[in-house]
N, C-alpha and C positions, 0 to 999 in steps of 0.2 A: 504494499500500500504506499509506504514511504517513497519508493522509487516511482510509482505511478503519479503521486501528487507532485513530486519534483519534476517529472517529465512534463506535466500539465503546465506547471509554472514556466518552465523553459519554453514550451510550445506557444504560450500566450504572452511571452516576454514580460512576465510579472516578476519583479524583484522579490527575492525570497531569501530567508535565512534558514539554515538547519539548526535547530536548537533542542536541547533536552528540556523536558517539562515535567513538573510535579503533577500535572493533570492526568496522569495515567489512570487514576481511579475512574475517570469518566469512560474509559474504554475497557476496563478490566472484565466487566461482565461479558462483553463481546468476545474478548480473548479466551476466556475460559470455555466458551462454546465453539471455539475454532473459527470465529468470524473475524476476517481481517478488518482492521480499523486504522484510521489515521486522523490527524487533527490539522486543521487550517486555522492559524491564528491571524486575526486582523489587527493591525496596529491601532492603538487607542491611546490617546493623549494622557488619560488618567488611569489606565490599567483596567484590568477586568475586575469584576466583582465590586465595582465602585459605583455608588448611586449617581455619580457625576461623570459616567463614561462619556468620552468625546470622540466617537468614531465617525470618520468622514464617510458619507455614503458611497463615494467613488471607491474607497478602499474596501468597503463591504462587498460592493459589486464585483471587484476583482477576485475576492475570496469565493464568492458564488460561482464565478466563472471557472475558477480552478476546480471546484468540486464538480461542476457540470461537465467539464472537459474530461475529467478523470472517469466519471461514471459512463459517459458515452464511449470512451475507449475501452472500458472494461466489459462492455456488453458481450 
């Protein structure tokens, strides 16, 4: 999944970083069932889990595009 998401970022010319995250608990249930999972983080001025999150809609749409591209190639 990681490679597929990275490929989609590159195919869409979306700047991206590879990073370790403590958010693995979000996908642990899927992993235990053998379901591949990955995460796309969208930059946010104030960080996630903050009531004053400040995400730009254009950045959000880039993230959605990466997910869409990945799913379409994975069919």
